[in-house]
TIKOLVO-577821 format. One record per residue: residue number from 1; residue in one letter; x, y, z negated of N, C-alpha, C in turn. Coordinates in steps of 0.02 Angstrom, whole numbers, plus 50000, padded with zeros to 5 digits. Layout:
<node><i>NUM</i><aa>a</aa><n_x>X</n_x><n_y>Y</n_y><n_z>Z</n_z><ca_x>X</ca_x><ca_y>Y</ca_y><ca_z>Z</ca_z><c_x>X</c_x><c_y>Y</c_y><c_z>Z</c_z></node>
...
This chain:
<node><i>1</i><aa>m</aa><n_x>49971</n_x><n_y>53009</n_y><n_z>48733</n_z><ca_x>49999</ca_x><ca_y>52980</ca_y><ca_z>48673</ca_z><c_x>50066</c_x><c_y>53012</c_y><c_z>48660</c_z></node>
<node><i>2</i><aa>d</aa><n_x>50077</n_x><n_y>53039</n_y><n_z>48601</n_z><ca_x>50142</ca_x><ca_y>53067</ca_y><ca_z>48586</ca_z><c_x>50180</c_x><c_y>53018</c_y><c_z>48541</c_z></node>
<node><i>3</i><aa>d</aa><n_x>50244</n_x><n_y>53034</n_y><n_z>48530</n_z><ca_x>50285</ca_x><ca_y>52986</ca_y><ca_z>48494</ca_z><c_x>50265</c_x><c_y>52980</c_y><c_z>48421</c_z></node>
<node><i>4</i><aa>q</aa><n_x>50224</n_x><n_y>53023</n_y><n_z>48395</n_z><ca_x>50200</ca_x><ca_y>53017</ca_y><ca_z>48327</ca_z><c_x>50154</c_x><c_y>52956</c_y><c_z>48319</c_z></node>
<node><i>5</i><aa>q</aa><n_x>50129</n_x><n_y>52930</n_y><n_z>48375</n_z><ca_x>50084</ca_x><ca_y>52873</ca_y><ca_z>48373</ca_z><c_x>50121</c_x><c_y>52807</c_y><c_z>48385</c_z></node>
<node><i>6</i><aa>f</aa><n_x>50187</n_x><n_y>52809</n_y><n_z>48392</n_z><ca_x>50226</ca_x><ca_y>52749</ca_y><ca_z>48403</ca_z><c_x>50223</c_x><c_y>52705</c_y><c_z>48341</c_z></node>
<node><i>7</i><aa>l</aa><n_x>50224</n_x><n_y>52640</n_y><n_z>48352</n_z><ca_x>50235</ca_x><ca_y>52594</ca_y><ca_z>48298</ca_z><c_x>50307</c_x><c_y>52603</c_y><c_z>48275</c_z></node>
<node><i>8</i><aa>p</aa><n_x>50321</n_x><n_y>52590</n_y><n_z>48211</n_z><ca_x>50391</ca_x><ca_y>52596</ca_y><ca_z>48189</ca_z><c_x>50438</c_x><c_y>52554</c_y><c_z>48231</c_z></node>
<node><i>9</i><aa>g</aa><n_x>50493</n_x><n_y>52584</n_y><n_z>48251</n_z><ca_x>50543</ca_x><ca_y>52548</ca_y><ca_z>48292</ca_z><c_x>50532</c_x><c_y>52552</c_y><c_z>48366</c_z></node>
<node><i>10</i><aa>t</aa><n_x>50475</n_x><n_y>52577</n_y><n_z>48388</n_z><ca_x>50461</ca_x><ca_y>52580</ca_y><ca_z>48460</ca_z><c_x>50510</c_x><c_y>52625</c_y><c_z>48497</c_z></node>
<node><i>11</i><aa>l</aa><n_x>50521</n_x><n_y>52684</n_y><n_z>48471</n_z><ca_x>50566</ca_x><ca_y>52731</ca_y><ca_z>48504</ca_z><c_x>50636</c_x><c_y>52701</c_y><c_z>48510</c_z></node>
<node><i>12</i><aa>e</aa><n_x>50659</n_x><n_y>52669</n_y><n_z>48457</n_z><ca_x>50725</ca_x><ca_y>52640</ca_y><ca_z>48460</ca_z><c_x>50731</c_x><c_y>52587</c_y><c_z>48514</c_z></node>
<node><i>13</i><aa>v</aa><n_x>50683</n_x><n_y>52542</n_y><n_z>48519</n_z><ca_x>50688</ca_x><ca_y>52489</ca_y><ca_z>48570</ca_z><c_x>50683</c_x><c_y>52519</c_y><c_z>48640</c_z></node>
<node><i>14</i><aa>l</aa><n_x>50642</n_x><n_y>52571</n_y><n_z>48649</n_z><ca_x>50637</ca_x><ca_y>52603</ca_y><ca_z>48715</ca_z><c_x>50703</c_x><c_y>52636</c_y><c_z>48734</c_z></node>
<node><i>15</i><aa>v</aa><n_x>50736</n_x><n_y>52667</n_y><n_z>48686</n_z><ca_x>50801</ca_x><ca_y>52698</ca_y><ca_z>48699</ca_z><c_x>50853</c_x><c_y>52645</c_y><c_z>48714</c_z></node>
<node><i>16</i><aa>l</aa><n_x>50854</n_x><n_y>52592</n_y><n_z>48675</n_z><ca_x>50902</ca_x><ca_y>52538</ca_y><ca_z>48688</ca_z><c_x>50893</c_x><c_y>52510</c_y><c_z>48758</c_z></node>
<node><i>17</i><aa>k</aa><n_x>50830</n_x><n_y>52498</n_y><n_z>48777</n_z><ca_x>50818</ca_x><ca_y>52471</ca_y><ca_z>48844</ca_z><c_x>50840</c_x><c_y>52520</c_y><c_z>48898</c_z></node>
<node><i>18</i><aa>t</aa><n_x>50825</n_x><n_y>52584</n_y><n_z>48889</n_z><ca_x>50845</ca_x><ca_y>52635</ca_y><ca_z>48937</ca_z><c_x>50920</c_x><c_y>52634</c_y><c_z>48946</c_z></node>
<node><i>19</i><aa>l</aa><n_x>50956</n_x><n_y>52631</n_y><n_z>48891</n_z><ca_x>51029</ca_x><ca_y>52634</ca_y><ca_z>48895</ca_z><c_x>51060</c_x><c_y>52568</c_y><c_z>48916</c_z></node>
<node><i>20</i><aa>s</aa><n_x>51020</n_x><n_y>52515</n_y><n_z>48922</n_z><ca_x>51048</ca_x><ca_y>52451</ca_y><ca_z>48945</ca_z><c_x>51071</c_x><c_y>52455</c_y><c_z>49018</c_z></node>
<node><i>21</i><aa>w</aa><n_x>51048</n_x><n_y>52506</n_y><n_z>49054</n_z><ca_x>51068</ca_x><ca_y>52514</ca_y><ca_z>49124</ca_z><c_x>51127</c_x><c_y>52562</c_y><c_z>49132</c_z></node>
<node><i>22</i><aa>g</aa><n_x>51147</n_x><n_y>52595</n_y><n_z>49079</n_z><ca_x>51204</ca_x><ca_y>52640</ca_y><ca_z>49083</ca_z><c_x>51197</c_x><c_y>52699</c_y><c_z>49036</c_z></node>
<node><i>23</i><aa>a</aa><n_x>51251</n_x><n_y>52736</n_y><n_z>49030</n_z><ca_x>51254</ca_x><ca_y>52794</ca_y><ca_z>48985</ca_z><c_x>51209</c_x><c_y>52850</c_y><c_z>49011</c_z></node>
<node><i>24</i><aa>l</aa><n_x>51180</n_x><n_y>52886</n_y><n_z>48964</n_z><ca_x>51135</ca_x><ca_y>52941</ca_y><ca_z>48981</ca_z><c_x>51132</c_x><c_y>52989</c_y><c_z>48923</c_z></node>
<node><i>25</i><aa>h</aa><n_x>51118</n_x><n_y>53053</n_y><n_z>48937</n_z><ca_x>51111</ca_x><ca_y>53103</ca_y><ca_z>48884</ca_z><c_x>51039</c_x><c_y>53104</c_y><c_z>48860</c_z></node>
<node><i>26</i><aa>g</aa><n_x>51028</n_x><n_y>53136</n_y><n_z>48802</n_z><ca_x>50963</ca_x><ca_y>53135</ca_y><ca_z>48770</ca_z><c_x>50906</c_x><c_y>53159</c_y><c_z>48815</c_z></node>
<node><i>27</i><aa>y</aa><n_x>50916</n_x><n_y>53216</n_y><n_z>48848</n_z><ca_x>50863</ca_x><ca_y>53242</ca_y><ca_z>48892</ca_z><c_x>50848</c_x><c_y>53191</c_y><c_z>48947</c_z></node>
<node><i>28</i><aa>g</aa><n_x>50899</n_x><n_y>53160</n_y><n_z>48975</n_z><ca_x>50889</ca_x><ca_y>53110</ca_y><ca_z>49027</ca_z><c_x>50851</c_x><c_y>53049</c_y><c_z>49002</c_z></node>
<node><i>29</i><aa>i</aa><n_x>50865</n_x><n_y>53029</n_y><n_z>48940</n_z><ca_x>50829</ca_x><ca_y>52973</ca_y><ca_z>48910</ca_z><c_x>50755</c_x><c_y>52990</c_y><c_z>48905</c_z></node>
<node><i>30</i><aa>a</aa><n_x>50740</n_x><n_y>53048</n_y><n_z>48877</n_z><ca_x>50670</ca_x><ca_y>53069</ca_y><ca_z>48869</ca_z><c_x>50635</c_x><c_y>53075</c_y><c_z>48936</c_z></node>
<node><i>31</i><aa>a</aa><n_x>50668</n_x><n_y>53106</n_y><n_z>48984</n_z><ca_x>50638</ca_x><ca_y>53117</ca_y><ca_z>49050</ca_z><c_x>50624</c_x><c_y>53050</c_y><c_z>49085</c_z></node>
<node><i>32</i><aa>w</aa><n_x>50672</n_x><n_y>53004</n_y><n_z>49081</n_z><ca_x>50662</ca_x><ca_y>52939</ca_y><ca_z>49114</ca_z><c_x>50605</c_x><c_y>52901</c_y><c_z>49082</c_z></node>
<node><i>33</i><aa>l</aa><n_x>50601</n_x><n_y>52900</n_y><n_z>49015</n_z><ca_x>50547</ca_x><ca_y>52865</ca_y><ca_z>48981</ca_z><c_x>50479</c_x><c_y>52895</c_y><c_z>48999</c_z></node>
<node><i>34</i><aa>e</aa><n_x>50475</n_x><n_y>52960</n_y><n_z>49001</n_z><ca_x>50412</ca_x><ca_y>52993</ca_y><ca_z>49019</ca_z><c_x>50393</c_x><c_y>52976</c_y><c_z>49091</c_z></node>
<node><i>35</i><aa>e</aa><n_x>50442</n_x><n_y>52979</n_y><n_z>49136</n_z><ca_x>50428</ca_x><ca_y>52962</ca_y><ca_z>49206</ca_z><c_x>50408</c_x><c_y>52889</c_y><c_z>49213</c_z></node>
<node><i>36</i><aa>r</aa><n_x>50445</n_x><n_y>52844</n_y><n_z>49181</n_z><ca_x>50432</ca_x><ca_y>52772</ca_y><ca_z>49186</ca_z><c_x>50363</c_x><c_y>52753</c_y><c_z>49160</c_z></node>
<node><i>37</i><aa>t</aa><n_x>50340</n_x><n_y>52789</n_y><n_z>49109</n_z><ca_x>50274</ca_x><ca_y>52774</ca_y><ca_z>49079</ca_z><c_x>50218</c_x><c_y>52816</c_y><c_z>49109</c_z></node>
<node><i>38</i><aa>g</aa><n_x>50232</n_x><n_y>52850</n_y><n_z>49164</n_z><ca_x>50180</ca_x><ca_y>52892</ca_y><ca_z>49195</ca_z><c_x>50157</c_x><c_y>52948</c_y><c_z>49148</c_z></node>
<node><i>39</i><aa>n</aa><n_x>50204</n_x><n_y>52973</n_y><n_z>49108</n_z><ca_x>50190</ca_x><ca_y>53026</ca_y><ca_z>49059</ca_z><c_x>50141</c_x><c_y>53006</c_y><c_z>49005</c_z></node>
<node><i>40</i><aa>v</aa><n_x>50131</n_x><n_y>52941</n_y><n_z>48996</n_z><ca_x>50090</ca_x><ca_y>52917</ca_y><ca_z>48941</ca_z><c_x>50127</c_x><c_y>52929</c_y><c_z>48875</c_z></node>
<node><i>41</i><aa>l</aa><n_x>50193</n_x><n_y>52918</n_y><n_z>48876</n_z><ca_x>50234</ca_x><ca_y>52931</ca_y><ca_z>48817</ca_z><c_x>50270</c_x><c_y>52997</c_y><c_z>48826</c_z></node>
<node><i>42</i><aa>t</aa><n_x>50265</n_x><n_y>53039</n_y><n_z>48776</n_z><ca_x>50302</ca_x><ca_y>53102</ca_y><ca_z>48775</ca_z><c_x>50353</c_x><c_y>53097</c_y><c_z>48718</c_z></node>
<node><i>43</i><aa>i</aa><n_x>50415</n_x><n_y>53103</n_y><n_z>48735</n_z><ca_x>50468</ca_x><ca_y>53096</ca_y><ca_z>48685</ca_z><c_x>50490</c_x><c_y>53165</c_y><c_z>48663</c_z></node>
<node><i>44</i><aa>e</aa><n_x>50475</n_x><n_y>53181</n_y><n_z>48601</n_z><ca_x>50492</ca_x><ca_y>53247</ca_y><ca_z>48573</ca_z><c_x>50565</c_x><c_y>53247</c_y><c_z>48548</c_z></node>
<node><i>45</i><aa>e</aa><n_x>50598</n_x><n_y>53304</n_y><n_z>48558</n_z><ca_x>50668</ca_x><ca_y>53311</ca_y><ca_z>48535</ca_z><c_x>50674</c_x><c_y>53297</c_y><c_z>48461</c_z></node>
<node><i>46</i><aa>g</aa><n_x>50624</n_x><n_y>53320</n_y><n_z>48422</n_z><ca_x>50626</ca_x><ca_y>53311</ca_y><ca_z>48350</ca_z><c_x>50624</c_x><c_y>53239</c_y><c_z>48327</c_z></node>
<node><i>47</i><aa>s</aa><n_x>50604</n_x><n_y>53194</n_y><n_z>48371</n_z><ca_x>50605</ca_x><ca_y>53123</ca_y><ca_z>48357</ca_z><c_x>50664</c_x><c_y>53088</c_y><c_z>48391</c_z></node>
<node><i>48</i><aa>l</aa><n_x>50679</n_x><n_y>53109</n_y><n_z>48453</n_z><ca_x>50730</ca_x><ca_y>53075</ca_y><ca_z>48492</ca_z><c_x>50800</c_x><c_y>53083</c_y><c_z>48462</c_z></node>
<node><i>49</i><aa>y</aa><n_x>50820</n_x><n_y>53143</n_y><n_z>48447</n_z><ca_x>50889</ca_x><ca_y>53153</ca_y><ca_z>48424</ca_z><c_x>50902</c_x><c_y>53122</c_y><c_z>48356</c_z></node>
<node><i>50</i><aa>p</aa><n_x>50857</n_x><n_y>53127</n_y><n_z>48308</n_z><ca_x>50868</ca_x><ca_y>53089</ca_y><ca_z>48246</ca_z><c_x>50873</c_x><c_y>53014</c_y><c_z>48258</c_z></node>
<node><i>51</i><aa>a</aa><n_x>50833</n_x><n_y>52988</n_y><n_z>48304</n_z><ca_x>50836</ca_x><ca_y>52916</ca_y><ca_z>48320</ca_z><c_x>50904</c_x><c_y>52899</c_y><c_z>48351</c_z></node>
<node><i>52</i><aa>l</aa><n_x>50928</n_x><n_y>52940</n_y><n_z>48397</n_z><ca_x>50993</ca_x><ca_y>52928</ca_y><ca_z>48427</ca_z><c_x>51048</c_x><c_y>52928</c_y><c_z>48374</c_z></node>
<node><i>53</i><aa>h</aa><n_x>51045</n_x><n_y>52975</n_y><n_z>48328</n_z><ca_x>51096</ca_x><ca_y>52979</ca_y><ca_z>48276</ca_z><c_x>51091</c_x><c_y>52919</c_y><c_z>48228</c_z></node>
<node><i>54</i><aa>r</aa><n_x>51031</n_x><n_y>52897</n_y><n_z>48213</n_z><ca_x>51022</ca_x><ca_y>52837</ca_y><ca_z>48171</ca_z><c_x>51053</c_x><c_y>52776</c_y><c_z>48205</c_z></node>
<node><i>55</i><aa>m</aa><n_x>51039</n_x><n_y>52769</n_y><n_z>48270</n_z><ca_x>51065</ca_x><ca_y>52711</ca_y><ca_z>48307</ca_z><c_x>51141</c_x><c_y>52714</c_y><c_z>48313</c_z></node>
<node><i>56</i><aa>e</aa><n_x>51167</n_x><n_y>52774</n_y><n_z>48318</n_z><ca_x>51240</ca_x><ca_y>52783</ca_y><ca_z>48320</ca_z><c_x>51270</c_x><c_y>52762</c_y><c_z>48252</c_z></node>
<node><i>57</i><aa>r</aa><n_x>51239</n_x><n_y>52783</n_y><n_z>48197</n_z><ca_x>51263</ca_x><ca_y>52764</ca_y><ca_z>48131</ca_z><c_x>51259</c_x><c_y>52688</c_y><c_z>48119</c_z></node>
<node><i>58</i><aa>k</aa><n_x>51208</n_x><n_y>52656</n_y><n_z>48149</n_z><ca_x>51201</ca_x><ca_y>52583</ca_y><ca_z>48142</ca_z><c_x>51250</c_x><c_y>52545</c_y><c_z>48186</c_z></node>
<node><i>59</i><aa>g</aa><n_x>51286</n_x><n_y>52581</n_y><n_z>48230</n_z><ca_x>51334</ca_x><ca_y>52549</ca_y><ca_z>48273</ca_z><c_x>51305</c_x><c_y>52522</c_y><c_z>48338</c_z></node>
<node><i>60</i><aa>w</aa><n_x>51243</n_x><n_y>52540</n_y><n_z>48352</n_z><ca_x>51210</ca_x><ca_y>52516</ca_y><ca_z>48413</ca_z><c_x>51228</c_x><c_y>52558</c_y><c_z>48474</c_z></node>
<node><i>61</i><aa>l</aa><n_x>51248</n_x><n_y>52621</n_y><n_z>48462</n_z><ca_x>51266</ca_x><ca_y>52667</ca_y><ca_z>48516</ca_z><c_x>51333</c_x><c_y>52698</c_y><c_z>48503</c_z></node>
<node><i>62</i><aa>e</aa><n_x>51367</n_x><n_y>52717</n_y><n_z>48557</n_z><ca_x>51426</ca_x><ca_y>52759</ca_y><ca_z>48554</ca_z><c_x>51410</c_x><c_y>52820</c_y><c_z>48596</c_z></node>
<node><i>63</i><aa>a</aa><n_x>51442</n_x><n_y>52875</n_y><n_z>48580</n_z><ca_x>51428</ca_x><ca_y>52937</ca_y><ca_z>48617</ca_z><c_x>51492</c_x><c_y>52973</c_y><c_z>48634</c_z></node>
<node><i>64</i><aa>e</aa><n_x>51489</n_x><n_y>53009</n_y><n_z>48690</n_z><ca_x>51545</ca_x><ca_y>53052</ca_y><ca_z>48710</ca_z><c_x>51517</c_x><c_y>53112</c_y><c_z>48747</c_z></node>
<node><i>65</i><aa>w</aa><n_x>51553</n_x><n_y>53167</n_y><n_z>48741</n_z><ca_x>51533</ca_x><ca_y>53229</ca_y><ca_z>48775</ca_z><c_x>51556</c_x><c_y>53225</c_y><c_z>48848</c_z></node>
<node><i>66</i><aa>r</aa><n_x>51511</n_x><n_y>53243</n_y><n_z>48893</n_z><ca_x>51526</ca_x><ca_y>53245</ca_y><ca_z>48965</ca_z><c_x>51491</c_x><c_y>53305</c_y><c_z>48995</c_z></node>
<node><i>67</i><aa>i</aa><n_x>51504</n_x><n_y>53316</n_y><n_z>49058</n_z><ca_x>51471</ca_x><ca_y>53369</ca_y><ca_z>49096</ca_z><c_x>51415</c_x><c_y>53337</c_y><c_z>49137</c_z></node>
<node><i>68</i><aa>t</aa><n_x>51355</n_x><n_y>53365</n_y><n_z>49133</n_z><ca_x>51297</ca_x><ca_y>53337</ca_y><ca_z>49168</ca_z><c_x>51300</c_x><c_y>53354</c_y><c_z>49242</c_z></node>
<node><i>69</i><aa>e</aa><n_x>51253</n_x><n_y>53326</n_y><n_z>49279</n_z><ca_x>51248</ca_x><ca_y>53341</ca_y><ca_z>49351</ca_z><c_x>51230</c_x><c_y>53414</c_y><c_z>49363</c_z></node>
<node><i>70</i><aa>k</aa><n_x>51204</n_x><n_y>53448</n_y><n_z>49312</n_z><ca_x>51189</ca_x><ca_y>53519</ca_y><ca_z>49317</ca_z><c_x>51244</c_x><c_y>53562</c_y><c_z>49287</c_z></node>
<node><i>71</i><aa>k</aa><n_x>51302</n_x><n_y>53533</n_y><n_z>49277</n_z><ca_x>51362</ca_x><ca_y>53567</ca_y><ca_z>49252</ca_z><c_x>51354</c_x><c_y>53593</c_y><c_z>49180</c_z></node>
<node><i>72</i><aa>r</aa><n_x>51316</n_x><n_y>53557</n_y><n_z>49139</n_z><ca_x>51309</ca_x><ca_y>53575</ca_y><ca_z>49069</ca_z><c_x>51343</c_x><c_y>53521</c_y><c_z>49027</c_z></node>
<node><i>73</i><aa>r</aa><n_x>51366</n_x><n_y>53541</n_y><n_z>48969</n_z><ca_x>51397</ca_x><ca_y>53494</ca_y><ca_z>48923</ca_z><c_x>51342</c_x><c_y>53458</c_y><c_z>48884</c_z></node>
<node><i>74</i><aa>a</aa><n_x>51346</n_x><n_y>53391</n_y><n_z>48882</n_z><ca_x>51296</ca_x><ca_y>53352</ca_y><ca_z>48847</ca_z><c_x>51328</c_x><c_y>53289</c_y><c_z>48818</c_z></node>
<node><i>75</i><aa>k</aa><n_x>51297</n_x><n_y>53265</n_y><n_z>48765</n_z><ca_x>51321</ca_x><ca_y>53203</ca_y><ca_z>48734</ca_z><c_x>51287</c_x><c_y>53145</c_y><c_z>48769</c_z></node>
<node><i>76</i><aa>y</aa><n_x>51328</n_x><n_y>53100</n_y><n_z>48797</n_z><ca_x>51304</ca_x><ca_y>53041</ca_y><ca_z>48831</ca_z><c_x>51308</c_x><c_y>52981</c_y><c_z>48784</c_z></node>
<node><i>77</i><aa>y</aa><n_x>51255</n_x><n_y>52943</n_y><n_z>48782</n_z><ca_x>51251</ca_x><ca_y>52884</ca_y><ca_z>48739</ca_z><c_x>51256</c_x><c_y>52821</c_y><c_z>48781</c_z></node>
<node><i>78</i><aa>r</aa><n_x>51288</n_x><n_y>52770</n_y><n_z>48753</n_z><ca_x>51291</ca_x><ca_y>52705</ca_y><ca_z>48786</ca_z><c_x>51285</c_x><c_y>52650</c_y><c_z>48732</c_z></node>
<node><i>79</i><aa>l</aa><n_x>51261</n_x><n_y>52592</n_y><n_z>48753</n_z><ca_x>51254</ca_x><ca_y>52536</ca_y><ca_z>48707</ca_z><c_x>51321</c_x><c_y>52506</c_y><c_z>48689</c_z></node>
<node><i>80</i><aa>t</aa><n_x>51326</n_x><n_y>52484</n_y><n_z>48627</n_z><ca_x>51382</ca_x><ca_y>52444</ca_y><ca_z>48605</ca_z><c_x>51362</c_x><c_y>52371</c_y><c_z>48610</c_z></node>
<node><i>81</i><aa>a</aa><n_x>51408</n_x><n_y>52326</n_y><n_z>48595</n_z><ca_x>51390</ca_x><ca_y>52255</ca_y><ca_z>48593</ca_z><c_x>51336</c_x><c_y>52243</c_y><c_z>48540</c_z></node>
<node><i>82</i><aa>a</aa><n_x>51341</n_x><n_y>52278</n_y><n_z>48483</n_z><ca_x>51291</ca_x><ca_y>52271</ca_y><ca_z>48431</ca_z><c_x>51223</c_x><c_y>52297</c_y><c_z>48455</c_z></node>
<node><i>83</i><aa>g</aa><n_x>51224</n_x><n_y>52350</n_y><n_z>48495</n_z><ca_x>51162</ca_x><ca_y>52377</ca_y><ca_z>48523</ca_z><c_x>51129</c_x><c_y>52329</c_y><c_z>48572</c_z></node>
<node><i>84</i><aa>r</aa><n_x>51170</n_x><n_y>52296</n_y><n_z>48612</n_z><ca_x>51143</ca_x><ca_y>52245</ca_y><ca_z>48659</ca_z><c_x>51112</c_x><c_y>52187</c_y><c_z>48621</c_z></node>
<node><i>85</i><aa>a</aa><n_x>51145</n_x><n_y>52167</n_y><n_z>48567</n_z><ca_x>51118</ca_x><ca_y>52112</ca_y><ca_z>48526</ca_z><c_x>51052</c_x><c_y>52133</c_y><c_z>48494</c_z></node>
<node><i>86</i><aa>e</aa><n_x>51050</n_x><n_y>52194</n_y><n_z>48469</n_z><ca_x>50987</ca_x><ca_y>52219</ca_y><ca_z>48439</ca_z><c_x>50932</c_x><c_y>52223</c_y><c_z>48492</c_z></node>
<node><i>87</i><aa>l</aa><n_x>50949</n_x><n_y>52246</n_y><n_z>48551</n_z><ca_x>50899</ca_x><ca_y>52248</ca_y><ca_z>48605</ca_z><c_x>50871</c_x><c_y>52179</c_y><c_z>48618</c_z></node>
<node><i>88</i><aa>g</aa><n_x>50914</n_x><n_y>52129</n_y><n_z>48622</n_z><ca_x>50891</ca_x><ca_y>52060</ca_y><ca_z>48633</ca_z><c_x>50842</c_x><c_y>52038</c_y><c_z>48579</c_z></node>
<node><i>89</i><aa>r</aa><n_x>50858</n_x><n_y>52052</n_y><n_z>48516</n_z><ca_x>50813</ca_x><ca_y>52034</ca_y><ca_z>48461</ca_z><c_x>50747</c_x><c_y>52071</c_y><c_z>48466</c_z></node>
<node><i>90</i><aa>e</aa><n_x>50751</n_x><n_y>52135</n_y><n_z>48482</n_z><ca_x>50690</ca_x><ca_y>52177</ca_y><ca_z>48487</ca_z><c_x>50646</c_x><c_y>52156</c_y><c_z>48545</c_z></node>
<node><i>91</i><aa>e</aa><n_x>50676</n_x><n_y>52138</n_y><n_z>48602</n_z><ca_x>50637</ca_x><ca_y>52116</ca_y><ca_z>48659</ca_z><c_x>50597</c_x><c_y>52053</c_y><c_z>48642</c_z></node>
<node><i>92</i><aa>k</aa><n_x>50629</n_x><n_y>52006</n_y><n_z>48606</n_z><ca_x>50594</ca_x><ca_y>51946</ca_y><ca_z>48585</ca_z><c_x>50538</c_x><c_y>51962</c_y><c_z>48537</c_z></node>
<node><i>93</i><aa>a</aa><n_x>50551</n_x><n_y>52007</n_y><n_z>48489</n_z><ca_x>50499</ca_x><ca_y>52026</ca_y><ca_z>48440</ca_z><c_x>50441</c_x><c_y>52060</c_y><c_z>48475</c_z></node>
<node><i>94</i><aa>w</aa><n_x>50455</n_x><n_y>52104</n_y><n_z>48523</n_z><ca_x>50402</ca_x><ca_y>52139</ca_y><ca_z>48559</ca_z><c_x>50361</c_x><c_y>52091</c_y><c_z>48602</c_z></node>
<node><i>95</i><aa>a</aa><n_x>50393</n_x><n_y>52042</n_y><n_z>48631</n_z><ca_x>50357</ca_x><ca_y>51992</ca_y><ca_z>48671</ca_z><c_x>50308</c_x><c_y>51954</c_y><c_z>48626</c_z></node>
<node><i>96</i><aa>r</aa><n_x>50330</n_x><n_y>51934</n_y><n_z>48566</n_z><ca_x>50285</ca_x><ca_y>51899</ca_y><ca_z>48519</ca_z><c_x>50228</c_x><c_y>51945</c_y><c_z>48498</c_z></node>
<node><i>97</i><aa>f</aa><n_x>50244</n_x><n_y>52008</n_y><n_z>48484</n_z><ca_x>50194</ca_x><ca_y>52057</ca_y><ca_z>48463</ca_z><c_x>50142</c_x><c_y>52067</c_y><c_z>48518</c_z></node>
<node><i>98</i><aa>a</aa><n_x>50165</n_x><n_y>52075</n_y><n_z>48580</n_z><ca_x>50119</ca_x><ca_y>52086</ca_y><ca_z>48637</ca_z><c_x>50072</c_x><c_y>52027</c_y><c_z>48646</c_z></node>
<node><i>99</i><aa>v</aa><n_x>50098</n_x><n_y>51966</n_y><n_z>48640</n_z><ca_x>50056</ca_x><ca_y>51907</ca_y><ca_z>48646</ca_z><c_x>50004</c_x><c_y>51906</c_y><c_z>48590</c_z></node>
<node><i>100</i><aa>a</aa><n_x>50025</n_x><n_y>51922</n_y><n_z>48530</n_z><ca_x>49979</ca_x><ca_y>51921</ca_y><ca_z>48473</ca_z><c_x>49923</c_x><c_y>51973</c_y><c_z>48481</c_z></node>
<node><i>101</i><aa>v</aa><n_x>49940</n_x><n_y>52034</n_y><n_z>48501</n_z><ca_x>49890</ca_x><ca_y>52085</ca_y><ca_z>48510</ca_z><c_x>49844</c_x><c_y>52067</c_y><c_z>48568</c_z></node>
<node><i>102</i><aa>s</aa><n_x>49872</n_x><n_y>52042</n_y><n_z>48623</n_z><ca_x>49831</ca_x><ca_y>52022</ca_y><ca_z>48680</ca_z><c_x>49782</c_x><c_y>51967</c_y><c_z>48662</c_z></node>
<node><i>103</i><aa>s</aa><n_x>49803</n_x><n_y>51921</n_y><n_z>48619</n_z><ca_x>49758</ca_x><ca_y>51867</ca_y><ca_z>48600</ca_z><c_x>49697</c_x><c_y>51893</c_y><c_z>48563</c_z></node>
<node><i>104</i><aa>v</aa><n_x>49704</n_x><n_y>51948</n_y><n_z>48527</n_z><ca_x>49647</ca_x><ca_y>51978</ca_y><ca_z>48493</ca_z><c_x>49605</c_x><c_y>52018</c_y><c_z>48543</c_z></node>
<node><i>105</i><aa>l</aa><n_x>49638</n_x><n_y>52061</n_y><n_z>48582</n_z><ca_x>49601</ca_x><ca_y>52105</ca_y><ca_z>48627</ca_z><c_x>49566</c_x><c_y>52069</c_y><c_z>48684</c_z></node>
<node><i>106</i><aa>e</aa><n_x>49595</n_x><n_y>52014</n_y><n_z>48708</n_z><ca_x>49568</ca_x><ca_y>51979</ca_y><ca_z>48765</ca_z><c_x>49531</c_x><c_y>51915</c_y><c_z>48746</c_z></node>
<node><i>107</i><aa>g</aa><n_x>49530</n_x><n_y>51899</n_y><n_z>48682</n_z><ca_x>49500</ca_x><ca_y>51837</ca_y><ca_z>48660</ca_z><c_x>49424</c_x><c_y>51839</c_y><c_z>48658</c_z></node>
<node><i>108</i><aa>e</aa><n_x>49396</n_x><n_y>51781</n_y><n_z>48653</n_z><ca_x>49323</ca_x><ca_y>51773</ca_y><ca_z>48648</ca_z><c_x>49302</c_x><c_y>51790</c_y><c_z>48576</c_z></node>
<node><i>109</i><aa>a</aa><n_x>49238</n_x><n_y>51803</n_y><n_z>48568</n_z><ca_x>49212</ca_x><ca_y>51818</ca_y><ca_z>48501</ca_z><c_x>49221</c_x><c_y>51757</c_y><c_z>48457</c_z></node>
<node><i>110</i><aa>p</aa><n_x>49239</n_x><n_y>51766</n_y><n_z>48394</n_z><ca_x>49246</ca_x><ca_y>51709</ca_y><ca_z>48349</ca_z><c_x>49178</c_x><c_y>51680</c_y><c_z>48331</c_z></node>
<node><i>111</i><aa>a</aa><n_x>49180</n_x><n_y>51618</n_y><n_z>48307</n_z><ca_x>49118</ca_x><ca_y>51583</ca_y><ca_z>48290</ca_z><c_x>49077</c_x><c_y>51620</c_y><c_z>48237</c_z></node>
<node><i>112</i><aa>w</aa><n_x>49110</n_x><n_y>51655</n_y><n_z>48192</n_z><ca_x>49074</ca_x><ca_y>51690</ca_y><ca_z>48139</ca_z><c_x>49043</c_x><c_y>51756</c_y><c_z>48161</c_z></node>
<node><i>113</i><aa>a</aa><n_x>49058</n_x><n_y>51778</n_y><n_z>48222</n_z><ca_x>49032</ca_x><ca_y>51842</ca_y><ca_z>48246</ca_z><c_x>48956</c_x><c_y>51836</c_y><c_z>48255</c_z></node>
<node><i>114</i><aa>a</aa><n_x>48923</n_x><n_y>51891</n_y><n_z>48241</n_z><ca_x>48850</ca_x><ca_y>51892</ca_y><ca_z>48249</ca_z><c_x>48832</c_x><c_y>51882</c_y><c_z>48322</c_z></node>
<node><i>115</i><aa>q</aa><n_x>48784</n_x><n_y>51840</n_y><n_z>48334</n_z><ca_x>48762</ca_x><ca_y>51828</ca_y><ca_z>48403</ca_z><c_x>48702</c_x><c_y>51874</c_y><c_z>48416</c_z></node>
<node><i>116</i><aa>g</aa><n_x>48706</n_x><n_y>51910</n_y><n_z>48470</n_z><ca_x>48647</ca_x><ca_y>51950</ca_y><ca_z>48486</ca_z><c_x>48660</c_x><c_y>52019</c_y><c_z>48499</c_z></node>
């Protein structure tokens, strides 16, 4: 599954959750998400960096240039208070969404379904 198959807002909530544990650069965000999902999700640069910039404009992230562990210059992103609040809202929305989808996928056949 590539990020083109994400539901709208999925990449943003995944990035917000990733950054809830601390500041990280874009490549690190993508690599961690891919590792965490067993490479089920592939985060393309063409989607990640525009999303990071959108979230920065919304005030959910702050960024600063630092030197990486590999001695390269990279922009590190961290959550703002507004970003933490948005993450809280998104986590609740995703929990409701997951329950709703599970109720369809795991539910019994409805009464109107053809028997046989």
